C-alpha positions as a printed Julia matrix, in Angstrom:
270×3 Matrix{Float64}:
  -9.15    2.99    2.65
 -12.6     4.45    2.06
 -15.15    3.32   -0.45
 -15.1     6.81   -1.95
 -11.47    6.19   -2.98
 -12.38    3.27   -5.24
 -11.39    3.93   -8.84
  -9.19    6.92   -8.01
  -6.0     7.08  -10.03
  -3.95    5.93   -7.06
  -6.41    3.1    -6.54
  -5.85    1.98  -10.14
  -2.06    1.99   -9.59
  -2.53   -0.01   -6.41
  -4.54   -2.72   -8.17
  -2.02   -2.82  -10.98
   0.77   -3.39   -8.46
  -1.16   -6.05   -6.53
  -2.04   -7.8    -9.77
   1.63   -7.8   -10.9
   2.89   -9.03   -7.5
   0.41  -11.88   -7.52
   2.25  -13.32  -10.52
  -1.01  -14.49  -12.08
  -2.05  -16.19   -8.84
   1.19  -17.96   -8.01
   1.57  -15.71   -4.99
  -1.28  -15.65   -2.44
  -2.2   -12.18   -1.27
  -4.36  -11.04    1.63
  -5.6    -7.42    1.62
  -6.38   -5.61    4.84
  -8.48   -2.69    3.61
  -8.26   -0.92    7.02
 -11.63    0.35    5.81
 -12.99    3.55    7.37
 -16.26    5.46    6.88
 -16.63    7.79    3.86
 -16.49   11.51    4.64
 -17.51   14.73    2.89
 -14.05   15.58    1.56
 -13.16   15.43   -2.13
 -10.43   12.81   -1.64
 -10.78   10.01   -4.18
 -11.97   12.31   -6.91
  -9.1    11.82   -9.32
 -10.9     9.76  -11.95
 -10.28   11.85  -15.07
  -7.65    9.29  -16.17
 -10.52    6.91  -17.01
 -11.45    9.24  -19.88
  -7.93    8.9   -21.36
  -7.58    5.21  -22.35
  -4.83    6.05  -24.86
  -2.5     6.84  -21.99
  -3.69    4.49  -19.25
  -5.27    1.36  -20.8
  -2.05   -0.08  -22.19
  -0.67   -0.45  -18.62
  -3.23   -3.16  -17.89
  -6.16   -3.35  -20.34
  -8.3    -5.8   -18.33
  -7.89   -3.83  -15.1
  -8.51   -0.48  -16.78
 -11.69   -1.77  -18.47
 -12.95   -3.23  -15.19
 -12.39   -0.03  -13.15
 -13.79    2.2   -15.94
 -16.95    0.08  -16.17
 -17.45    0.2   -12.39
 -16.85    3.95  -11.98
 -18.17    5.41  -15.25
 -20.44    2.66  -16.56
 -22.16    1.69  -13.28
 -21.34    4.65  -11.01
 -19.94    2.31   -8.32
 -17.48    3.62   -5.77
 -17.07    0.62   -3.41
 -14.37   -1.87   -2.54
 -17.06   -4.53   -2.77
 -16.83   -4.39   -6.54
 -13.25   -5.59   -6.67
 -13.56   -7.79   -3.58
 -16.22   -9.79   -5.32
 -14.47   -9.92   -8.69
 -11.58  -12.07   -9.97
  -9.51   -9.18  -11.26
  -6.49  -10.08   -9.08
  -5.82  -13.83   -9.02
  -5.47  -15.59   -5.64
  -6.22  -12.41   -3.72
  -8.51  -12.24   -0.72
  -9.96   -9.08    0.87
 -10.69   -8.4     4.53
 -13.61   -6.0     4.35
 -14.47   -5.25    8.04
 -14.66   -1.66    9.16
 -11.75   -0.47   11.3
 -12.58    1.77   14.27
 -10.39    3.96   16.53
 -10.7     2.41   19.98
  -7.92    0.1    21.12
  -9.88   -2.98   22.16
 -11.84   -3.03   18.91
  -8.64   -2.55   16.95
  -6.85   -5.4    18.71
  -9.86   -7.68   17.95
  -9.91   -6.49   14.34
  -6.29   -7.41   13.74
  -6.54  -10.72   15.56
  -9.31  -11.67   13.1
  -7.35  -10.33   10.17
  -4.24  -12.36   10.94
  -6.38  -15.49   11.22
  -7.89  -14.58    7.85
  -4.43  -14.02    6.3
  -2.91  -17.29    7.57
  -0.89  -18.99    4.81
  -0.58  -15.88    2.67
   2.65  -15.04    0.88
   2.0   -11.29    0.9
  -0.1    -9.07    3.17
  -1.17   -5.64    1.97
  -2.25   -2.94    4.4
  -4.21   -0.01    2.94
  -4.75    2.67    5.65
  -6.08    6.06    4.72
  -2.77    7.83    5.51
   0.02    5.31    6.12
   2.16    4.5     9.09
   1.27    5.93   12.47
   2.49    9.41   13.41
   3.78   10.53   16.8
   0.81   12.87   17.28
  -1.76   10.06   17.14
  -1.22    7.08   19.37
  -2.67    3.68   18.53
  -6.24    3.48   19.87
  -6.71    7.29   19.96
  -9.02    9.39   17.77
  -8.22    9.04   14.04
  -5.82    6.14   14.68
  -7.97    4.07   12.3
  -6.41    6.06    9.46
  -3.02    4.46   10.17
  -1.19    1.13   10.32
   1.17    0.8    13.33
   4.62   -0.84   13.63
   3.4    -3.78   15.74
   0.87   -4.74   13.09
   3.55   -4.66   10.37
   5.78   -6.7    12.67
   3.05   -9.29   13.37
   2.54   -9.89    9.61
   6.3   -10.23    9.24
   6.5   -12.68   12.17
   3.75  -14.71   10.51
   6.07  -15.21    7.54
   4.35  -12.75    5.16
   6.03  -10.3     2.87
   4.39   -6.91    3.53
   3.13   -4.16    1.27
   1.55   -1.02    2.68
   0.24    2.34    1.48
   1.9     5.57    2.59
   0.91    9.16    1.82
   3.86   11.51    1.47
   4.28   14.07    4.33
   5.4    17.63    3.66
   9.12   17.04    3.71
  11.9    16.14    1.28
  10.95   12.82   -0.16
  14.44   11.33   -0.59
  15.21   11.9     3.13
  11.75   10.61    4.14
  12.17    7.35    2.17
  15.69    6.86    3.52
  14.53    7.36    7.12
  11.58    5.08    6.53
  13.76    2.28    5.14
  16.3     2.61    7.94
  13.51    2.47   10.59
  12.19   -0.76    9.15
  15.67   -2.42    9.24
  15.01   -3.99   12.68
  12.68   -6.62   11.06
  14.65   -9.89   11.26
  16.06  -10.92    7.9
  14.84   -7.86    5.98
  17.37   -7.2     3.24
  15.73   -4.47    1.11
  12.8    -2.1     1.16
  11.21   -1.44   -2.24
   9.35    1.82   -2.94
   6.76    2.28   -5.67
   6.62    6.06   -5.87
   3.79    8.08   -7.41
   3.03   11.79   -7.4
   1.38   11.82   -3.97
   1.78    8.38   -2.46
   4.24    5.52   -2.14
   3.66    1.77   -1.78
   6.24    0.12    0.45
   7.25   -3.48   -0.1
   9.09   -5.57    2.52
  10.06   -8.98    1.03
  10.8   -11.89    3.35
  14.28  -13.41    2.74
  12.67  -16.37    0.91
  10.81  -13.99   -1.44
  13.57  -11.42   -1.91
  14.84  -12.65   -5.26
  11.42  -13.12   -6.9
   9.93   -9.91   -5.53
  13.04   -7.92   -6.55
  12.56   -9.25  -10.07
   8.84   -8.41   -9.98
   9.68   -4.86   -8.84
  12.08   -4.36  -11.75
   9.5    -5.71  -14.21
   6.78   -3.46  -12.81
   9.02   -0.48  -13.15
   9.66   -1.25  -16.8
   5.95   -1.44  -17.53
   4.61    1.33  -15.29
   7.76    3.52  -15.16
   6.09    6.47  -16.81
   3.86    7.02  -13.84
   5.35    4.9   -10.99
   9.03    5.22  -10.07
  10.51    2.09   -8.47
  13.52    2.11   -6.2
  15.11   -0.16   -3.63
  16.9     0.75   -0.42
  19.41   -1.74    0.95
  20.8    -1.13    4.39
  22.62    2.26    4.25
  22.65    2.61    0.44
  20.02    3.37   -2.2
  19.79    1.45   -5.46
  17.48    2.77   -8.18
  15.46    0.39  -10.37
  13.78    1.14  -13.67
  13.95    4.26  -15.88
  13.9     7.85  -14.67
  14.83    7.2   -11.0
  15.61   10.29   -8.99
  15.6     9.45   -5.27
  16.33   13.02   -4.16
  13.42   14.65   -5.9
  11.3    16.91   -3.69
   7.75   18.05   -4.37
   4.91   19.48   -2.25
   2.34   17.17   -0.75
  -1.09   17.76    0.88
  -0.36   16.34    4.32
   1.89   16.88    7.31
   3.14   14.38    9.82
   5.7    11.68    9.85
   6.31    8.02   10.55
   7.14    6.89   14.04
   8.58    3.76   15.57
   8.41    5.0    19.12
   7.16    2.85   21.97
   3.87    4.8    22.05
   3.14    3.55   18.53
   3.76   -0.12   19.39
   1.41   -2.75   20.79
   1.39   -6.28   22.05
   0.78   -8.53   19.04
């Protein structure tokens, strides 16, 4: 995550999903921003939706009004605005900057897991998603990724996990299937839920104790947000669509290359 992304259309979808999964505060959420420095690229510039309340506001009026006031009314592009607000009930935000080097990264996540103790759901928001084979943990630009051992640590701590993933340039149905299968080693994981948008996907891993309630929440989110977010679940070797308009095999171009890896080089001692 970068501050310049705040209020982008994908950011709005993300907050809508977190707010829904919080179940009005009944579920405690810890957010790991995986915050990195802003850059000179135009990423995060998709804010035109804020000028179209007829289409977007009905999805979550309070959230839409909040983001619109921050971005358009106040000109704010910073995670501090939502971290300091009460837009998402019972949600805490870890706002430290994440750097590339391995020792600093280890210390960062040690502090985060202390911060997240007792949470029901942990959300990781890296710039790009899960680590790729070309960039090992602790190497240059590794701060843009979340790595398998960090997902596993959250899981071992008893948290359901949600994380951000940008789509690589490859068929999406095959990518999601491979991603779900690669996560199946997590003890007790029954299903992987995907919240699919035009360029990114949010990946939900419910603990066995939370499976039923989070599955219900996923279906309900799909009913409300189905016009712009497709929801589907992958169970073991089969795929089960949820919500209207599901098409798991759909393929479209994306702006990034690279792929997810679960190789030893991407792992760490947690």
